[in-house]
Backbone bond lengths (Angstrom), bond angles and torsions (degrees), N, CA, C in turn:
res aa  C-N    CA-C-N  psi(-1)  N-CA   C-N-CA  omega(-1)  CA-C   N-CA-C  phi
1 M - - - 1.448 - - 1.512 109.53 -
2 R 1.301 115.85 138.48 1.462 121.58 176.73 1.521 108.98 -102.72
3 Y 1.312 114.60 138.40 1.464 120.92 -179.82 1.518 109.52 -90.22
4 N 1.325 116.40 134.97 1.461 119.91 168.78 1.519 107.58 -137.90
5 K 1.306 115.72 153.85 1.460 121.42 -171.79 1.518 113.90 -64.15
6 S 1.330 117.91 -18.20 1.458 120.27 -178.70 1.532 112.86 -84.28
7 M 1.331 117.07 -3.52 1.460 120.00 -179.40 1.524 110.22 -66.11
8 K 1.317 116.02 146.36 1.457 120.82 177.71 1.520 109.03 -71.27
9 T 1.322 115.47 136.05 1.464 119.84 -176.33 1.523 112.40 -118.62
10 A 1.319 117.01 20.97 1.460 119.81 175.03 1.521 109.16 -69.80
11 I 1.315 116.05 146.45 1.461 120.79 178.24 1.530 108.30 -84.26
12 K 1.321 114.84 130.30 1.459 121.85 -179.28 1.523 108.98 -124.98
13 M 1.330 115.69 164.46 1.462 120.07 -179.30 1.511 111.53 -137.73
14 T 1.338 113.79 147.55 1.459 122.03 165.18 1.520 105.36 -123.77
15 D 1.316 117.26 -170.99 1.463 119.89 178.68 1.521 112.74 -68.25
16 N 1.336 117.88 -18.31 1.465 120.34 -177.15 1.522 115.13 -130.06
17 Y 1.314 117.79 -1.67 1.463 120.82 -178.32 1.514 111.25 -135.77
18 I 1.311 115.22 139.88 1.460 123.02 161.31 1.518 102.45 -109.17
19 Y 1.323 117.57 123.23 1.456 118.33 -172.47 1.516 112.84 -144.57
20 I 1.314 114.03 162.93 1.461 123.47 173.49 1.514 106.09 -120.69
21 G 1.308 116.64 127.86 1.455 120.95 179.73 1.513 111.15 151.44
22 E 1.322 114.49 -179.24 1.463 120.79 -179.14 1.528 111.16 -66.25
23 D 1.326 116.54 -44.81 1.460 123.48 -179.94 1.526 106.88 -163.91
24 T 1.329 117.24 -176.03 1.471 119.35 -175.75 1.526 112.94 -70.73
25 D 1.308 117.86 -13.41 1.469 120.55 174.86 1.522 111.95 -88.87
26 N 1.318 117.35 -13.21 1.468 122.65 -176.91 1.518 110.07 -135.25
27 M 1.332 115.55 67.36 1.460 120.80 -176.82 1.530 110.71 -98.23
28 I 1.329 115.98 139.55 1.463 122.13 171.15 1.523 108.17 -80.05
29 G 1.327 115.67 -37.60 1.456 121.22 179.56 1.510 110.18 -163.49
30 F 1.343 115.42 162.47 1.452 119.33 -179.33 1.517 111.61 -158.16
31 I 1.324 114.45 159.78 1.457 123.20 163.19 1.517 105.46 -118.32
32 K 1.320 116.21 123.13 1.468 121.38 175.12 1.523 107.09 -92.39
33 Y 1.332 116.42 131.24 1.458 121.09 -177.01 1.524 109.89 -147.07
34 Y 1.290 115.23 167.80 1.464 121.44 167.07 1.524 107.44 -148.76
35 I 1.309 115.48 166.09 1.467 121.20 177.58 1.523 106.96 -110.36
36 N 1.322 115.60 120.93 1.471 119.04 -176.24 1.530 111.29 -77.04
37 R 1.318 116.51 177.71 1.472 120.94 -174.81 1.527 113.07 -65.81
38 N 1.341 116.84 -16.09 1.464 121.01 176.81 1.526 112.34 -93.46
39 G 1.332 116.56 3.10 1.455 120.91 178.58 1.529 114.15 85.16
40 I 1.324 117.78 5.92 1.468 121.77 179.18 1.528 108.87 -83.29
41 I 1.314 116.47 136.54 1.465 120.91 175.54 1.525 108.34 -79.78
42 I 1.311 116.69 127.62 1.462 122.77 177.64 1.518 107.22 -106.77
43 A 1.323 117.34 112.51 1.470 122.38 177.92 1.526 107.88 -90.08
44 E 1.332 115.73 111.49 1.454 120.76 -174.10 1.521 114.08 -89.09
45 H 1.325 117.15 -40.43 1.465 118.73 -171.52 1.520 109.83 -159.72
46 T 1.316 116.05 141.86 1.459 122.62 172.52 1.521 107.67 -122.85
47 L 1.318 116.13 135.57 1.459 120.34 178.98 1.513 109.82 -146.58
48 V 1.326 116.48 136.96 1.457 123.46 169.57 1.519 105.29 -127.80
49 I 1.344 116.63 131.93 1.464 119.05 -178.40 1.528 109.75 -61.00
50 P 1.329 117.49 148.09 1.472 120.88 -174.68 1.527 114.63 -52.71
51 E 1.312 117.39 -39.44 1.473 120.24 -177.94 1.521 112.94 -66.14
52 A 1.322 117.44 -20.12 1.470 121.52 -176.96 1.526 112.73 -107.29
53 Q 1.308 117.53 1.46 1.462 120.03 -179.07 1.527 110.87 -69.56
54 G 1.322 115.62 152.01 1.456 121.23 179.19 1.514 114.35 82.44
55 K 1.315 117.70 9.14 1.461 121.90 -178.82 1.530 112.60 -109.40
56 G 1.332 117.28 6.05 1.456 121.23 176.61 1.519 115.03 87.62
57 Y 1.320 118.05 7.64 1.466 120.26 -178.09 1.525 112.60 -65.61
58 A 1.318 118.23 -42.63 1.471 120.23 -179.41 1.530 110.47 -61.38
59 K 1.304 117.28 -40.23 1.469 120.63 178.75 1.524 110.79 -64.78
60 K 1.334 117.48 -40.61 1.465 120.55 177.52 1.523 110.71 -62.12
61 L 1.322 116.68 -41.34 1.460 120.77 177.72 1.519 110.54 -63.74
62 F 1.332 116.33 -43.90 1.463 120.82 178.62 1.533 110.84 -60.09
63 L 1.312 117.26 -44.33 1.467 120.23 -179.71 1.528 111.43 -64.39
64 R 1.337 117.11 -32.69 1.472 119.56 175.36 1.525 110.21 -69.49
65 L 1.318 117.81 -34.33 1.465 121.55 174.74 1.526 109.96 -62.56
66 I 1.315 117.20 -41.43 1.469 121.86 176.54 1.525 109.90 -61.71
67 E 1.327 117.67 -43.28 1.466 121.00 177.65 1.529 111.05 -60.85
68 L 1.333 116.23 -38.77 1.462 120.00 177.38 1.526 110.52 -62.58
69 A 1.322 116.77 -45.03 1.467 120.83 178.49 1.523 110.55 -60.63
70 E 1.325 116.75 -42.82 1.470 120.07 178.48 1.527 111.27 -62.93
71 S 1.314 116.93 -43.30 1.466 120.12 -177.27 1.525 111.88 -66.62
72 K 1.316 116.83 -27.88 1.461 121.51 179.76 1.528 112.10 -98.87
73 N 1.340 116.28 1.51 1.464 122.11 -179.17 1.533 110.79 50.83
74 T 1.329 114.69 52.18 1.462 120.08 -177.27 1.520 110.76 -137.77
75 K 1.293 115.43 -174.74 1.461 122.32 -178.80 1.521 109.70 -120.06
76 I 1.342 115.17 178.05 1.462 121.67 -174.95 1.514 109.59 -127.17
77 T 1.325 115.73 134.69 1.461 122.37 168.08 1.519 106.22 -107.85
78 A 1.324 116.78 130.69 1.461 120.51 -176.18 1.519 111.70 -109.14
79 Y 1.323 115.88 117.41 1.458 121.65 168.14 1.525 108.83 -90.84
80 C 1.313 115.11 -12.32 1.457 124.10 -178.81 1.535 109.26 -92.36
81 S 1.318 116.95 130.87 1.470 120.32 -177.31 1.529 112.51 -65.06
82 Y 1.331 118.03 -34.96 1.463 120.53 -179.61 1.534 110.27 -63.54
83 V 1.323 116.73 -50.08 1.458 120.57 179.93 1.527 110.05 -65.50
84 H 1.302 116.93 -41.76 1.465 121.44 179.08 1.529 110.97 -57.59
85 Q 1.310 116.63 -44.98 1.471 121.87 -179.88 1.524 110.64 -58.90
86 H 1.320 117.76 -43.70 1.465 120.44 -177.83 1.522 112.78 -75.39
87 L 1.331 116.35 -32.52 1.466 118.45 177.90 1.528 111.80 -69.53
88 N 1.303 116.74 -21.63 1.464 121.04 -179.77 1.521 112.48 -93.00
89 T 1.320 115.68 33.96 1.461 122.06 173.26 1.529 107.59 -116.75
90 P 1.325 117.27 154.81 1.472 119.21 -179.93 1.530 113.56 -55.79
91 E 1.317 117.54 -34.06 1.460 121.20 -177.34 1.530 113.22 -65.02
92 F 1.340 116.99 -34.40 1.457 120.62 -173.59 1.527 114.54 -118.85
93 A 1.319 118.72 2.14 1.458 121.89 -175.67 1.535 113.05 -58.73
94 R 1.311 117.84 -27.83 1.460 119.99 -179.25 1.536 112.82 -65.89
95 Y 1.333 117.93 -15.03 1.455 121.38 178.58 1.536 112.48 -92.21
96 L 1.305 117.32 -6.86 1.466 121.78 -176.54 1.522 110.40 -74.64
97 A 1.325 115.76 124.59 1.473 120.74 179.14 1.515 110.07 -84.16
């Protein structure tokens, strides 16, 4: 996928992705996740295409993941290094499972 400035950058969700882009076939970036049988959100992977990196998209996706955890009154386990890094800060540590 090629990034251009006219692409829609609204955050969208499916059952397994929080993403920015036109649809799941044309994503600028995403966090892949699932909710395990105990209700914990498992963040598997975060990716932003190279052309869109450095524009704050990964942080926006992460903050939407936090909103999801809040709405479900649950915590997050991160298999993804990006999410893990942010959960291990004082601001977000309360969401760490």
